[in-house]
Structure formats: structure tokens, C-alpha cells
C-alpha positions, 0 to 999 in steps of 0.5 A: 062496840062504839061505846067501847071504842069511845071509852078506849079512846078517852082512856088513851087520851087520859093517859097521854094527858097524864104523861104530858102533865108529868113531863110538864111538872118535871120541866117546871121543877127543873126551871125552879131549880135553875132559878134557885141556882142562878137567880137573875141569870136563870133565864139564860140557863133555861134557854141553854137547857132547851137548846141542848134538848133541841140539839141532842137528836141532831147530835145522835143522828150525826153519831149514827151517820158517822158510824154507818159511814165507818161501816161499824154496823147498823146495830152498833150505830143505833145503840151508840145513837140511843146512848148519846140521845139519853146520856146528854140530857141525863148528864145535864139534869144530873148537873142541875140537881148536883148544883142545887144540892151544893147550893143548899149545903152552902146556904146551911153554912151561912144560915147561922150568921143570918140568925145571929144578925137578926137576933142582935137587931131584934134585941135593939128593938127593931121589928122582925121584918125590918131586921130581916130587910136590914140584914138582907141589904148588907149580905154579900152575894159573892160570899153568902149563898143565902143573899140571893134568896133573902133579897128575892124574898124582900123584893117579893113583899116590898113590890120590887119585882112587881108582886106585892106578897105579904111578908109571911107569904114571901117567907113561906115561898122562900122556904118552899124554894129552898126545900131545906129543913134548916131554912124551914126551921128559921122560917117557922121561928120568924112566922111564929113571932109574926103571927102569934106576937112572941117576944122571945124570937131573938133568944130562939134565933140564937139557940137555933144559930148555936145548933146551926153552927154545930151542924156547920162544923159537922158539914165542914168536917164531912167535906174535908173527909170527902176531899181527903178521900178524893185526893187518894185517887190521883195519888194512886194514879201517880203511884201506878205511873211511877211503878210503870216507869220503874218496871218498864226497862226491866220488862223490855229487857226481859222481852228482848 
């Protein structure tokens, strides 16, 4: 019996540790997404996320207390508190995922420019890493969504952030942070040249840039179609309001 109890206790501890590990892993992934989205401003956003999680139970308790004071019933008050307790974190996490998705989309739109600029410098006889650094220095973070990631990568292998990775490791970290197929393709091209000593990387980058421009056109077209679809909603609402204004006098006269 004692051995069985010890085994059960160990099993419960393992399960608890597993759940805690999953929660920590998820929290770390969300932190990485916030760093990916906001860059240097990520620490502030991480604190805001923690504060919201801390305040959410208080908001739920306040909703519960208000509904009880208004005599809405214990069941309804408890249900509303649970909904608030779940909805606020869910809305925040969904917002983070949506912003990360939008940033990846913007980075895809800018990737062809990075490839073409590097190809021009490589044709001029500049090394791959020197070309990467030169392009990163002239990128405008306000216009180019890739600028922050490129500069963070440069800082990684130049020691600007206190770490001294090799250029290959820093670029691999960039691909892992972005977790995008197009950026992974770009990283593979550069690493292939760096490790195997290929001399046709400029031509390969140009070909990849052409493909990326075609993809960018498709993305822009899709975004335009989605915007046109969204414009239908306010148009329908306006039409409904106009119909109500037109029909209201006739309905009122009929009822009187």
C-alpha cells in the first residue's frame, strides 16, 4: 500500500510538472512573439501582458460583485465572471498572434528588396556578410518590416548586444524567430554560400527575388480583395439605416 501511494504521489507530481512545463513553454513562446513584434519595446509589452493577467481575476470578481448587488442571480453572476476571466486573456493572446501574423506578411513584402540589394553588392565583389550588414544599415524601420530583424541579427554576430554568435548562428536564429518559409529560403541561400563557398549566390538571390515579387503581387491582390469584402459590411449597414428611415414614417402612420 505504501509503495502504491508513493507511485501515485510521483505520478501526480509528474503530471503537475508536465502542466507547469507546458504553461511555461507557452508563456515563453508568447514572450518570443512579443519580442518579434515590438523589438526594443517588447519589455514594456511583456509587463503589460503580465499586469493584465494579474488584474483579470480582480475584474472578474468586480463583475461578480456588481451582478450580485443588482440581484441578477448567483448562477448568472458566476457565469459572467467566468466569461470575463476567460475572454480577457483570450482576446489579448489572439491580438498577439494576429499582430505576429501581420508582421510576417509585411516582412514577406519586403524580402525581395533585401535580396536584390544584396545581389547588387555581391556582384560588386563584396562578401556575403558585408553585403548583409551594408543593406541592414540603410534599411528604414519605419518602412521596412524586415529592418528590425536584420539589425538584430547583425547585432548578434557583431557583439552589439553583448553576445558574439557566428554569422551563421545569428542568421539561423533569425529564421527561427521569423518562422516563415520565405525567410527560411533566403537564409538557406546565404548559408549555402557561406558554408560551401558557392559563387552563384547573387544569381540565386535574384531568382528568389523574382519569385518573391510574384508572391508579393498575389499577397497584395488578396489583401485588396479582403479590403473590398470588408467594405461591404458598412455599406449594408448604411443601406439598412436608410431603409429604416424611409419606412419608419409609413410604419408609424399605419400603427396610428
